[in-house]
Structure formats: structure tokens, C-alpha cells
C-alpha positions as a printed NumPy array, in Angstrom:
array([[  4.177, -34.916,   7.81 ],
       [  2.138, -32.476,   9.967],
       [ -0.273, -29.941,   8.457],
       [  2.252, -27.143,   8.966],
       [  5.317, -29.009,   7.807],
       [  6.614, -27.753,   4.468],
       [  7.172, -30.327,   1.713],
       [ 10.724, -31.48 ,   0.956],
       [ 12.048, -30.029,  -2.275],
       [ 15.086, -30.968,  -4.382],
       [ 18.052, -28.619,  -4.545],
       [ 18.064, -25.98 ,  -7.269],
       [ 21.069, -25.543,  -9.549],
       [ 22.416, -22.003,  -9.43 ],
       [ 22.523, -19.901, -12.579],
       [ 24.269, -16.616, -13.401],
       [ 21.345, -14.549, -12.128],
       [ 21.815, -15.992,  -8.627],
       [ 25.352, -14.633,  -8.495],
       [ 24.301, -11.259,  -9.872],
       [ 21.606, -10.949,  -7.202],
       [ 24.048, -12.094,  -4.503],
       [ 26.464,  -9.28 ,  -5.356],
       [ 23.884,  -6.705,  -6.356],
       [ 24.755,  -4.783,  -3.202],
       [ 27.783,  -3.386,  -5.058],
       [ 25.531,  -1.58 ,  -7.537],
       [ 23.191,  -0.533,  -4.739],
       [ 25.956,   1.039,  -2.617],
       [ 27.904,   2.767,  -5.372],
       [ 25.068,   3.693,  -7.752],
       [ 21.561,   3.357,  -6.323],
       [ 22.129,   4.848,  -2.85 ],
       [ 23.971,   8.022,  -3.974],
       [ 21.432,   8.708,  -6.716],
       [ 18.555,   7.959,  -4.334],
       [ 19.905,  10.384,  -1.754],
       [ 20.307,  13.08 ,  -4.422],
       [ 16.758,  12.55 ,  -5.663],
       [ 15.38 ,  12.61 ,  -2.123],
       [ 17.205,  15.88 ,  -1.467],
       [ 16.038,  17.49 ,  -4.713],
       [ 12.471,  16.373,  -3.985],
       [ 12.747,  17.892,  -0.524],
       [ 13.932,  21.205,  -2.004],
       [ 10.981,  21.114,  -4.384],
       [  8.603,  20.516,  -1.483],
       [ 10.121,  23.41 ,   0.467],
       [  9.734,  25.648,  -2.565],
       [  6.09 ,  24.595,  -2.895],
       [  5.439,  25.197,   0.807],
       [  6.899,  28.698,   0.524],
       [  4.081,  29.651,  -1.84 ],
       [  0.715,  30.784,  -0.542],
       [ -2.253,  28.445,  -0.86 ],
       [ -3.736,  30.993,  -3.277],
       [ -0.682,  30.779,  -5.566],
       [ -0.688,  26.968,  -5.425],
       [ -4.385,  26.942,  -6.354],
       [ -3.713,  29.244,  -9.303],
       [ -0.978,  26.93 , -10.581],
       [ -3.275,  23.952, -10.017],
       [ -6.042,  25.506, -12.111],
       [ -3.601,  26.168, -14.953],
       [ -2.303,  22.604, -14.844],
       [ -5.839,  21.197, -14.868],
       [ -6.577,  23.251, -18.002],
       [ -3.57 ,  21.636, -19.697],
       [ -4.861,  18.157, -18.81 ],
       [ -8.345,  18.992, -20.086],
       [ -6.921,  20.344, -23.354],
       [ -4.692,  17.305, -23.788],
       [ -7.642,  14.918, -23.425],
       [ -9.805,  16.942, -25.8  ],
       [ -7.004,  16.901, -28.387],
       [ -6.971,  13.098, -28.43 ],
       [ -8.278,  11.426, -31.569],
       [ -9.93 ,   8.156, -30.439],
       [ -9.558,   6.673, -33.921],
       [ -5.816,   7.295, -34.193],
       [ -4.438,   7.608, -30.682],
       [ -3.948,   4.805, -28.177],
       [ -5.586,   4.504, -24.775],
       [ -4.832,   7.205, -22.223],
       [ -1.998,   6.709, -19.723],
       [ -0.026,   9.07 , -17.536],
       [  3.399,  10.098, -18.83 ],
       [  5.171,   8.697, -15.755],
       [  7.921,   6.254, -16.675],
       [  7.061,   2.605, -15.87 ],
       [  9.974,   2.103, -13.45 ],
       [  8.977,   5.084, -11.27 ],
       [  5.958,   3.29 ,  -9.815],
       [  6.549,   1.985,  -6.276],
       [  4.451,  -1.141,  -6.9  ],
       [  6.141,  -4.425,  -7.813],
       [  4.   ,  -5.452, -10.777],
       [  5.376,  -4.644, -14.206],
       [  3.906,  -1.59 , -15.877],
       [  3.913,  -3.446, -19.181],
       [  0.721,  -1.818, -20.44 ],
       [  2.781,   1.244, -21.397],
       [  4.735,  -0.813, -23.912],
       [  1.696,  -0.796, -26.191],
       [  0.896,   2.378, -28.132],
       [ -0.699,   4.867, -25.766],
       [ -1.673,   8.504, -25.414],
       [  0.291,  10.179, -22.626],
       [ -1.014,  12.855, -20.278],
       [  1.585,  14.567, -18.101],
       [  0.565,  14.848, -14.434],
       [  4.071,  15.466, -13.061],
       [  3.21 ,  19.004, -11.874],
       [  0.471,  17.783,  -9.53 ],
       [  2.553,  17.476,  -6.347],
       [  1.329,  20.342,  -4.131],
       [ -0.541,  20.519,  -0.852],
       [ -3.335,  22.893,  -1.897],
       [ -4.942,  23.614,   1.463],
       [ -5.005,  22.599,   5.115],
       [ -8.481,  23.511,   6.346],
       [ -8.308,  23.317,  10.131],
       [-11.972,  24.207,  10.541],
       [-13.301,  21.464,   8.278],
       [-10.376,  19.187,   9.24 ],
       [ -9.652,  18.531,   5.578],
       [ -6.387,  18.425,   3.596],
       [ -6.773,  19.177,  -0.109],
       [ -3.836,  17.737,  -2.008],
       [ -2.718,  16.839,  -5.507],
       [ -2.164,  13.178,  -6.455],
       [  1.657,  13.158,  -6.42 ],
       [  1.909,  14.459,  -2.861],
       [  3.605,  11.671,  -0.911],
       [  3.299,  10.596,   2.701],
       [  6.606,  12.132,   3.783],
       [  5.572,  15.482,   2.313],
       [  2.089,  15.623,   3.845],
       [  3.234,  14.5  ,   7.3  ],
       [  5.966,  17.159,   7.266],
       [  3.258,  19.79 ,   6.71 ],
       [  0.572,  18.524,   9.094],
       [  2.412,  17.069,  12.113],
       [  3.801,  20.464,  13.305],
       [  0.144,  21.586,  13.432],
       [ -0.695,  18.555,  15.611],
       [ -2.748,  17.234,  12.702],
       [ -2.375,  14.189,  10.465],
       [ -4.199,  12.284,   7.8  ],
       [ -6.392,   9.688,   9.448],
       [ -4.38 ,   6.99 ,   7.644],
       [ -0.684,   7.729,   6.96 ],
       [  0.892,   4.904,   4.959],
       [  4.329,   4.036,   6.376],
       [  6.655,   4.5  ,   3.396],
       [  7.581,   8.103,   2.531],
       [  7.41 ,   7.625,  -1.257],
       [  3.808,   6.384,  -1.381],
       [  1.629,   8.979,  -3.114],
       [ -1.928,  10.069,  -2.516],
       [ -2.913,   9.074,  -6.049],
       [ -1.455,   5.595,  -5.705],
       [ -3.072,   5.035,  -2.31 ],
       [ -6.471,   6.151,  -3.632],
       [ -6.514,   4.436,  -7.014],
       [ -4.829,   1.399,  -5.528],
       [ -4.51 ,   0.481,  -1.895],
       [ -3.247,   2.04 ,   1.329],
       [ -3.231,   0.962,   4.965],
       [ -1.658,   1.923,   8.287],
       [ -1.853,   0.952,  11.941],
       [ -4.843,   3.267,  12.399],
       [ -6.944,   1.479,   9.76 ],
       [ -8.745,  -0.597,  12.392],
       [-10.473,   2.694,  13.263],
       [-10.627,   4.604,   9.957],
       [-10.51 ,   1.915,   7.271],
       [ -8.251,   1.947,   4.229],
       [ -6.714,   5.172,   2.913],
       [ -9.5  ,   5.631,   0.352],
       [-12.107,   5.411,   3.125],
       [-10.757,   8.68 ,   4.546],
       [-11.258,  10.635,   1.307],
       [-14.088,  13.18 ,   1.358],
       [-13.999,  14.256,  -2.304],
       [-12.227,  13.443,  -5.559],
       [-11.557,  15.916,  -8.355],
       [-11.459,  13.918, -11.585],
       [-10.939,  14.81 , -15.229],
       [-13.182,  12.45 , -17.189],
       [-12.561,  10.95 , -20.609],
       [-14.373,  13.808, -22.375],
       [-12.319,  16.46 , -20.562],
       [-14.928,  17.417, -17.975],
       [-13.662,  18.269, -14.498],
       [-16.   ,  16.892, -11.812],
       [-15.967,  16.777,  -8.031],
       [-17.261,  13.466,  -6.713],
       [-18.52 ,  13.027,  -3.148],
       [-20.574,  10.316,  -1.495],
       [-23.752,  12.398,  -1.619],
       [-23.628,  14.451,  -4.836],
       [-24.593,  13.545,  -8.412],
       [-21.274,  11.747,  -8.904],
       [-21.636,   9.496,  -5.869],
       [-21.38 ,   6.372,  -8.051],
       [-18.015,   7.612,  -9.329],
       [-16.948,   8.397,  -5.754],
       [-17.476,   4.789,  -4.695],
       [-16.011,   3.341,  -7.912],
       [-12.656,   5.195,  -7.806],
       [-10.864,   3.148,  -5.079],
       [ -8.981,   0.139,  -6.501],
       [ -9.749,   1.288, -10.073],
       [ -6.057,   2.006, -10.849],
       [ -6.865,   5.306, -12.553],
       [ -9.021,   3.659, -15.231],
       [-12.117,   5.83 , -14.72 ],
       [-10.514,   9.238, -15.105],
       [ -7.488,  11.284, -14.123],
       [ -7.324,  12.241, -10.456],
       [ -6.1  ,  15.839, -10.097],
       [ -6.936,  16.543,  -6.428],
       [ -8.45 ,  14.942,  -3.351],
       [ -9.89 ,  16.171,  -0.067],
       [ -8.825,  13.901,   2.78 ],
       [ -9.863,  13.697,   6.408],
       [ -7.537,  15.124,   9.064],
       [ -7.479,  14.115,  12.723],
       [ -5.965,  15.825,  15.794],
       [ -2.808,  14.183,  17.107],
       [ -0.207,  14.66 ,  19.823],
       [  3.561,  14.971,  19.705],
       [  4.444,  11.396,  20.689],
       [  3.27 ,   7.842,  20.25 ],
       [  3.272,   5.776,  23.429],
       [  4.124,   2.356,  22.066],
       [  3.782,  -0.907,  23.965],
       [  5.716,  -3.952,  22.729],
       [  4.234,  -7.239,  23.914],
       [  5.937, -10.545,  23.036],
       [  3.699, -13.526,  22.305],
       [  4.559, -17.214,  21.924],
       [  2.582, -20.233,  20.806],
       [  1.482, -21.868,  17.589],
       [  0.293, -19.746,  14.653],
       [ -3.368, -19.892,  15.691],
       [ -2.408, -18.733,  19.182],
       [ -0.267, -15.919,  17.781],
       [ -3.202, -14.849,  15.621],
       [ -5.546, -14.785,  18.625],
       [ -3.078, -12.72 ,  20.655],
       [ -2.947, -10.247,  17.757],
       [ -6.756, -10.035,  17.645],
       [ -6.955,  -9.534,  21.407],
       [ -4.453,  -6.66 ,  21.206],
       [ -7.044,  -4.321,  19.663],
       [-10.454,  -6.051,  19.489],
       [-12.304,  -6.245,  22.852],
       [-13.945,  -9.616,  23.377],
       [-17.083,  -7.879,  24.638],
       [-17.595,  -6.306,  21.183],
       [-17.084,  -2.726,  22.383],
       [-15.01 ,  -1.914,  19.286],
       [-15.852,   1.817,  19.22 ],
       [-14.686,   2.483,  22.779],
       [-11.423,   4.506,  22.665],
       [-10.642,   3.408,  26.212],
       [-10.433,  -0.194,  25.032],
       [ -9.114,   0.244,  21.485],
       [ -5.61 ,   1.665,  20.86 ],
       [ -4.887,   4.372,  18.275],
       [ -2.367,   2.209,  16.393],
       [ -1.902,  -1.526,  15.967],
       [  0.542,  -3.819,  14.224],
       [  2.011,  -7.238,  14.896],
       [  5.112,  -8.872,  13.486],
       [  5.389, -12.657,  13.343],
       [  9.087, -13.576,  13.388],
       [  8.798, -17.36 ,  13.138],
       [  6.078, -20.026,  13.544],
       [  6.104, -19.69 ,  17.343],
       [  7.022, -16.071,  18.162],
       [  5.674, -12.618,  17.475],
       [  5.48 ,  -9.117,  18.943],
       [  2.205,  -7.197,  19.218],
       [  2.545,  -3.403,  19.216],
       [ -0.173,  -0.998,  20.3  ],
       [  0.178,   2.76 ,  20.304],
       [ -1.652,   5.702,  21.816],
       [ -0.992,   9.367,  21.144],
       [  0.755,  11.131,  24.039],
       [  1.667,  14.744,  24.763],
       [  5.274,  15.869,  25.054],
       [  4.623,  16.638,  28.729],
       [  3.688,  13.005,  29.342],
       [  6.574,  11.65 ,  27.242],
       [  9.157,  13.726,  29.135],
       [  8.01 ,  12.73 ,  32.591],
       [ 10.691,  11.169,  34.746],
       [ 11.146,   7.477,  34.11 ],
       [  9.68 ,   7.475,  30.58 ],
       [ 11.92 ,   6.415,  27.71 ],
       [ 11.948,   8.45 ,  24.491],
       [ 13.226,   6.64 ,  21.403],
       [ 13.814,   8.716,  18.249],
       [ 13.692,   5.831,  15.809],
       [ 14.127,   8.14 ,  12.808],
       [ 17.865,   8.715,  13.284],
       [ 19.906,   6.995,  10.566],
       [ 22.131,   5.157,  13.062],
       [ 19.27 ,   3.621,  15.03 ],
       [ 18.522,  -0.114,  14.765],
       [ 15.957,  -0.965,  12.128],
       [ 12.486,  -0.852,  13.599],
       [ 11.508,  -4.469,  13.032],
       [ 14.735,  -5.622,  14.701],
       [ 14.225,  -3.209,  17.585],
       [ 10.726,  -4.595,  18.121],
       [ 12.101,  -8.126,  18.063],
       [ 14.127,  -7.425,  21.207],
       [ 10.877,  -7.752,  23.162],
       [ 11.159, -11.513,  22.655],
       [ 14.227, -11.493,  24.93 ],
       [ 13.623,  -8.667,  27.38 ],
       [  9.852,  -8.964,  27.693],
       [  7.121,  -6.352,  27.426],
       [  8.248,  -2.72 ,  27.42 ],
       [  6.925,   0.767,  26.686],
       [  8.575,   3.75 ,  25.012],
       [  7.632,   7.093,  23.488],
       [  8.417,   7.773,  19.82 ],
       [  8.068,  11.196,  18.14 ],
       [  4.848,  10.88 ,  16.145],
       [  6.212,  11.631,  12.685],
       [  9.116,   9.258,  13.199],
       [  6.655,   6.587,  14.25 ],
       [  4.557,   7.125,  11.11 ],
       [  7.587,   6.424,   8.911],
       [  9.212,   3.759,  11.089],
       [  9.473,   1.225,   8.249],
       [ 10.826,   3.598,   5.592],
       [ 14.56 ,   3.294,   6.293],
       [ 14.649,  -0.498,   6.033],
       [ 11.632,  -0.928,   3.689],
       [ 10.07 ,  -3.142,   6.357],
       [ 12.733,  -5.905,   6.201],
       [ 13.38 ,  -5.917,   2.472],
       [ 16.501,  -3.847,   3.167],
       [ 18.116,  -6.979,   4.606],
       [ 17.839,  -8.727,   1.242],
       [ 18.983,  -5.702,  -0.745],
       [ 21.974,  -4.93 ,   1.514],
       [ 22.625,  -7.921,   3.809],
       [ 24.961,  -5.96 ,   6.098],
       [ 23.059,  -2.639,   6.167],
       [ 21.595,  -3.418,   9.594],
       [ 25.064,  -3.697,  11.149],
       [ 26.252,  -0.924,  13.506],
       [ 29.205,   0.123,  11.326],
       [ 27.037,   0.531,   8.223],
       [ 24.285,   2.376,  10.048],
       [ 26.712,   4.886,  11.517],
       [ 28.769,   5.408,   8.338],
       [ 26.218,   5.076,   5.531],
       [ 22.819,   4.722,   7.183],
       [ 22.021,   8.333,   6.251],
       [ 21.883,   7.221,   2.595],
       [ 19.061,   4.76 ,   3.269],
       [ 16.658,   3.81 ,   1.895],
       [ 17.32 ,   3.123,  -1.773],
       [ 14.458,   4.352,  -3.925],
       [ 12.315,   1.42 ,  -5.025],
       [ 11.987,   3.017,  -8.459],
       [ 15.785,   3.032,  -8.9  ],
       [ 16.047,  -0.576,  -7.757],
       [ 13.564,  -1.443, -10.493],
       [ 15.361,   0.728, -13.049],
       [ 18.676,  -1.064, -12.461],
       [ 17.334,  -4.558, -13.067],
       [ 16.869,  -6.07 , -16.497],
       [ 14.152,  -8.466, -17.514],
       [ 16.084, -11.528, -16.355],
       [ 16.552, -10.05 , -12.878],
       [ 12.942,  -8.946, -12.752],
       [ 11.721, -12.434, -13.663],
       [ 14.096, -13.92 , -11.077],
       [ 12.52 , -11.802,  -8.344],
       [  9.042, -12.818,  -9.455],
       [ 10.001, -16.463,  -9.063],
       [ 12.321, -16.351,  -6.04 ],
       [ 10.892, -13.547,  -3.977],
       [  7.501, -12.652,  -2.53 ],
       [  5.939,  -9.227,  -2.088],
       [  2.249,  -9.807,  -1.5  ],
       [ -0.471,  -8.542,   0.805],
       [ -3.357, -10.809,   1.737],
       [ -6.459,  -8.954,   2.913],
       [ -8.445, -11.509,   4.895],
       [-11.334, -11.455,   7.401],
       [ -9.967, -11.062,  10.92 ],
       [-11.304, -14.42 ,  12.097],
       [ -9.325, -16.167,   9.341],
       [ -5.917, -14.681,  10.159],
       [ -4.726, -17.876,  11.859],
       [ -5.648, -19.91 ,   8.791],
       [ -3.823, -17.408,   6.566],
       [ -0.67 , -17.645,   8.706],
       [ -0.718, -21.428,   8.506],
       [ -1.202, -21.294,   4.728],
       [  1.739, -18.913,   4.246],
       [  3.968, -21.07 ,   6.445],
       [  3.028, -24.238,   4.607],
       [  3.278, -22.819,   1.08 ],
       [  5.927, -20.077,   1.309],
       [  7.737, -20.119,   4.691],
       [  8.219, -16.36 ,   4.619],
       [  9.208, -14.545,   7.831],
       [  8.805, -11.988,   9.274],
       [  5.107, -11.445,   8.52 ],
       [  3.314,  -8.144,   9.062],
       [ -0.217,  -8.001,  10.477],
       [ -2.254,  -4.801,  10.281],
       [ -6.041,  -4.661,  10.786],
       [ -8.484,  -2.549,   8.808],
       [-12.199,  -1.994,   8.647],
       [-14.056,  -2.962,   5.496],
       [-17.2  ,  -0.87 ,   5.507],
       [-20.706,  -1.885,   4.526],
       [-21.442,   0.817,   1.94 ],
       [-24.663,   1.904,   0.184],
       [-23.34 ,   0.28 ,  -2.995],
       [-21.251,  -2.811,  -3.672],
       [-17.725,  -1.705,  -4.556],
       [-14.811,  -3.715,  -5.955],
       [-13.976,  -4.951,  -2.446],
       [-16.745,  -5.57 ,   0.057],
       [-17.345,  -7.391,   3.369],
       [-18.777, -10.887,   3.632],
       [-22.571, -10.974,   3.226],
       [-24.285, -11.211,   6.617],
       [-21.148, -10.424,   8.63 ],
       [-23.143,  -8.032,  10.827],
       [-25.324, -10.926,  12.032],
       [-22.295, -12.922,  13.2  ],
       [-20.744, -10.088,  15.261],
       [-17.395, -11.775,  15.429],
       [-14.557, -10.235,  17.419],
       [-13.577,  -6.908,  15.858],
       [-16.738,  -6.5  ,  13.766],
       [-19.419,  -3.841,  14.184],
       [-22.83 ,  -3.436,  12.607],
       [-21.357,  -1.173,   9.916],
       [-17.931,  -2.697,   9.168],
       [-16.227,  -6.072,   9.103],
       [-12.715,  -6.204,  10.49 ],
       [-10.107,  -7.445,   8.037],
       [ -6.343,  -7.864,   8.324],
       [ -3.522,  -7.258,   5.911],
       [ -1.107, -10.171,   6.143],
       [  2.048,  -8.694,   4.619],
       [  4.282, -11.329,   3.012],
       [  7.573,  -9.712,   2.028],
       [ 10.827, -11.665,   1.706],
       [ 12.494, -14.628,   0.057],
       [ 10.638, -17.898,   0.752],
       [ 12.294, -20.477,   2.974],
       [ 12.969, -22.931,   0.118],
       [ 14.812, -20.217,  -1.831],
       [ 16.977, -19.334,   1.171],
       [ 17.824, -23.04 ,   1.539],
       [ 18.731, -23.339,  -2.156],
       [ 15.769, -25.568,  -3.002],
       [ 13.587, -25.56 ,  -6.091],
       [ 10.652, -23.188,  -5.828],
       [  7.958, -22.106,  -8.284],
       [  7.056, -18.552,  -7.266],
       [  4.399, -18.075,  -9.931],
       [  2.608, -21.259,  -8.905],
       [  2.777, -20.261,  -5.229],
       [  1.214, -16.852,  -5.983],
       [ -1.47 , -18.57 ,  -8.051],
       [ -2.323, -20.808,  -5.081],
       [ -2.327, -17.755,  -2.799],
       [ -4.85 , -16.058,  -5.077],
       [ -7.058, -19.159,  -5.13 ],
       [ -6.972, -19.281,  -1.339],
       [ -7.992, -15.626,  -1.156],
       [-10.912, -16.156,  -3.531],
       [-12.129, -19.149,  -1.505],
       [-11.887, -17.165,   1.758],
       [-13.358, -13.837,   0.596],
       [ -9.97 , -12.185,   0.624],
       [ -8.402,  -9.617,  -1.675],
       [ -5.006,  -9.061,  -3.273],
       [ -3.817,  -5.424,  -3.684],
       [ -3.04 ,  -4.757,  -7.329],
       [  0.408,  -3.255,  -6.819],
       [  1.677,  -6.823,  -6.492],
       [  2.507,  -9.303,  -9.237],
       [ -0.656, -11.237, -10.039],
       [ -1.215, -14.547, -11.803],
       [ -5.   , -14.076, -12.033],
       [ -6.734, -14.614, -15.345],
       [ -9.67 , -12.349, -16.15 ],
       [-12.306, -14.777, -14.897],
       [-10.642, -15.218, -11.517],
       [ -9.863, -11.503, -11.241],
       [-13.589, -10.787, -11.324],
       [-14.25 , -13.657,  -8.935],
       [-12.018, -11.898,  -6.414],
       [-13.338,  -8.385,  -7.118],
       [-16.857,  -7.188,  -7.936],
       [-17.229,  -5.678, -11.41 ],
       [-20.766,  -4.284, -11.165],
       [-20.314,  -0.684, -10.046],
       [-16.931,  -0.364, -11.747],
       [-18.239,  -1.393, -15.186],
       [-21.311,   0.802, -14.804],
       [-19.085,   3.785, -14.068],
       [-16.794,   2.893, -16.987],
       [-19.706,   3.061, -19.379],
       [-21.462,   6.045, -17.838],
       [-18.374,   8.27 , -17.747],
       [-16.914,   7.278, -21.122],
       [-13.875,   5.4  , -19.806],
       [-14.392,   2.438, -22.147],
       [-12.285,   3.06 , -25.222],
       [-10.342,   5.844, -23.469],
       [ -8.746,   4.198, -20.417],
       [ -7.56 ,   0.606, -20.142],
       [ -9.699,  -1.628, -17.929],
       [ -8.379,  -2.352, -14.463],
       [ -7.817,  -6.041, -15.212],
       [ -5.643,  -5.386, -18.259],
       [ -3.757,  -2.683, -16.4  ],
       [ -3.031,  -5.103, -13.545],
       [ -2.453,  -8.192, -15.672],
       [  0.985,  -9.779, -15.585],
       [  3.017,  -9.687, -18.777],
       [  3.037,  -7.552, -21.873],
       [ -0.201,  -6.235, -23.286],
       [ -0.348,  -5.832, -27.029],
       [ -2.388,  -2.993, -28.452],
       [ -4.546,  -5.512, -30.322],
       [ -5.3  ,  -7.473, -27.144],
       [ -6.321,  -4.361, -25.231],
       [ -8.395,  -2.909, -28.072],
       [-10.235,  -6.209, -28.527],
       [-11.008,  -6.311, -24.803],
       [-12.351,  -2.743, -24.914],
       [-14.481,  -3.527, -27.959],
       [-15.924,  -6.601, -26.239],
       [-17.027,  -4.409, -23.329],
       [-18.655,  -1.923, -25.699],
       [-20.573,  -4.728, -27.392],
       [-21.795,  -6.22 , -24.096],
       [-25.374,  -5.188, -23.26 ],
       [-25.703,  -3.022, -20.152],
       [-27.813,  -5.643, -18.448],
       [-25.002,  -8.156, -18.659],
       [-22.436,  -5.733, -17.306],
       [-24.422,  -4.845, -14.202]])
């Protein structure tokens, strides 16, 4: 058996859950899609209503809502009340991990009103927004101004708060880093009710660097100032097919955006947007985009493709046509390009509705897509949820760029999931060591894609049913994820915490660095008020006793040991 050949597995006996999942499309079409469309429309009306108000009025409402949060925290009795959590229902979160920590007794703080764009400062090139503003909302406001966030995550429903406290990436991250790297300031309500503004160079700079990946366990985010960039009306997108083994596909991906001469900061050599999709072990399509004016896009001979229309082929399938017809170029309206994966949820839509990519469905019912992830979660019981954890993979592997080929081979050998999504991002060398950090000494190696101030990483997106599951073979999803996590730890990689994790506490802090995070927890009173990030991310139910004992252990640990 070759290194890449998957092991033979015995056939798995079907159970009732298999049949429920197979015919789940009935519930999705007749229940989830209509309700999703209604919720999307009502949310849109709410956004329009918000946008009709002046920035001054929105700021006034914001100040009043912050006062309510401050009062709520000050009213908490630490001896009687549980740890602080937001009042958002567990199933509303877009992430796939279970929000089981809310099953223990907790003290709720309602942040549902924080969904306004507070200011678009075109002089400072800053957008000031509340945490529940999502990507669809902010792009609808900024794109008509020929402005955009430096990093616009692809799915409409992803919120600013989730992308900051957790993880966010886009095809521009090879230039600007992760979503949190584009934040200029955080406005945080601390455990004692103080409202502070944290920047990289003020008295709260340690908090500024500790917030990303902390999952809201240092304080309550009530606003953020985020970097804006100038854009143009269209994205000139080049689709380039590549063939070869997985190492060769990985090298073609690297070459698509990382000059071999190391001139990584040269805009003439580095595209504005990058992504690659690997469709099978020998074929992929590299896509590179550059902003283009409407005058250029409408020149004779140029093809404009409005991929946002409901009847259009799903983006990943459209890109796959390059494997047959060869390299081609087209112009996509910029906002439609930003949200190109929303309608089909990358390729998860194929599993949810197996026929939704067909012409007849797209024309008749495509306007109802996509189903809201939160509603999909709400309509599955514990048995279905556990089935998906075992028989389905939604994971992102953040790995050094030079190890992408190894990562692809590992995924093929252990999971056989296709397509795979590749998206590069910078991991900056910061003044302090944060939860995620580049490899020590990377700047001395100067590998392809690296600079003196940032190491180039790649998100390997693994989203679909594994090959053994599709073939009806036995498969242990939890064990596979555990091996994935071990591989990441061994290769200085990271696992975004929205995903289901099998990490125990020791291995969690082998993957992530606890130093700055624990210092900030102590300094700003989060211990005993907010759950620690490990227990918030941990798989399975968290009893109040378990969490309280963990918090007490932290309080009893000397500062020197925590640092």
C-alpha cells in the first residue's frame, strides 16, 4: 500500500439515523428554507431601518445599550450567580461545535441590540461597528462607496464579534492577515463593568493582543474599529487548472501568489485575492483576483459573470469547469465575489440538498438558498448532531505555507475529503506572544511567501463527508479529528475553535499559547466571571461544578506559574 493509499475498512451497518439524514432534505425544503428566507428578509429590513438612521442617532442608541450591559454586569452577585454568557441561544451560533457550556447555570447578558454600523470614517479609513454586524450587512454599506473591510469573510451570516473573538479569513488574508489583524481598536466591557478602548499602543495594549481567539472570555465586545481599503467595482478573476500529485498541486498554489524571488510586498507580483480548490488527488483550480474598474470590465471582449444570481451555477462547480476548458478570465461584481460561497455554503449545500445544484432547482427554488446554519442546527436532535460529528468533517487546518503539501497528503490518507479549500494568510510577528504565533526563527529561513515581519500560513478547509462514509464503510470521526489535532500540534498548526474539538486541556495549551491570555484574565478580572477559553471550546457538556473547579484552580495558581 502506497503512502497515500487509504486503508481498507469494513462495511458499516446502517442505522435509523442514516435514513433520517438521507431524507433530511424534505425538512430542509419545506421547513428550513422558507423560515430561513423569512429570517433573511426580516434581518434585511432591520438593516435598512438601521441604515436610515443618522450615525449620531445610532451612537446615541449604542451608548444607551452599553449602559444596560454595564448595569447588568454590576448587578451580578459572584457568590450566587453563574459565570457570564451572552443571552444568544446556543443553536444561533454559526460554528459547528456544541454550545454546551450554556447548559450549566449561567448569568446572561443580552447583546442582541448591538447590530449597527456606527460610523464609516472615510478620512481615517475606519469602519466602527457593533459585534453583531455581519459580513453581508457591512459589505452592502461599504461597497457602494468603493470601500471594503480589508478582510471580508465569505459567508453573509458571519459576524464581526465572531470573527474577532474567534477566527476569520478571506482571499485577501495573504496581504492583510486574519480578520482580527485588521482591527484598530476594541471597545470592551470588563468583568467589573468598566468600558475600555483597547489599541495596540495604549494602556490596554495587552488586552488588545489577547482578545483574538479568546472566544469572548476576557470581556464583552460592544464595538470595534476596523480597517477599510479602497476597492473597485469588479474583480478580475483568473481560473488556472493544475494537475499533478498533491505536492505538485500545493506548489502550484504557492506559486500563484508567492513570488519565488521573495518580493512578497510587490503589488505587481502579488494578486489582491487568492484561493485554490483541490477537487481530487490529482486536480485543482487556482484562482487569483485583482480589482478592476467598471470601465475595464465592460471593454469589448471581456466577460462579466454575475455569480450572485440565484439561478447561476454554484461557484465551486463553476470554477471546476476550468479543468475541462482550460485557463480563463472573467469579471465578477466585487460584492458578489466577496460572497461567492454563501449560496452553496462552499459545497456543504450538496450534502444538505443533493439536487440543489441542478438547473431546475436553481431556477425554481434557488432564490431560497442558503438555509441558515443556525436553523439546520436547531432542527437536529442530539442523535443527529452526534452522527454528524462522527460521519462528517468541518475543520480548518492552519498550517505553515511550506507544509501545505504534507497537510494535503495527510487529509487524503486519513479522511479522503474533497473538495479542499486553500486560502493563505499572514501570521504576524507581534511585540507579544499571542495565542497563535509564527514558528520561532521563521524570518531567518525566508521561505517562499514569508517576510521579515510575517510567516505565511494557509487555511486548509476540510468540509464534507469523508470518503469511507460515502462508500458505506466504518469510520471513527472523533478519532480522525484527534489525529488531525495531533498532526497540527506536531507541525505548529492551529485549529479554529468554531469546529468540534477532541483536545484535552493539556493538548489545547500545547497547540495555543496561554501566557498572555492568562495574564489578561487575571489582570482584568475575567477569572471567576467568564469561562476560560478551553472550557468554552471543550467538546461535551460542562457541569457547573467542573467549570467552577477549573476557575478556582486558576485563582489558586501563582502568577509566576501562569505566565
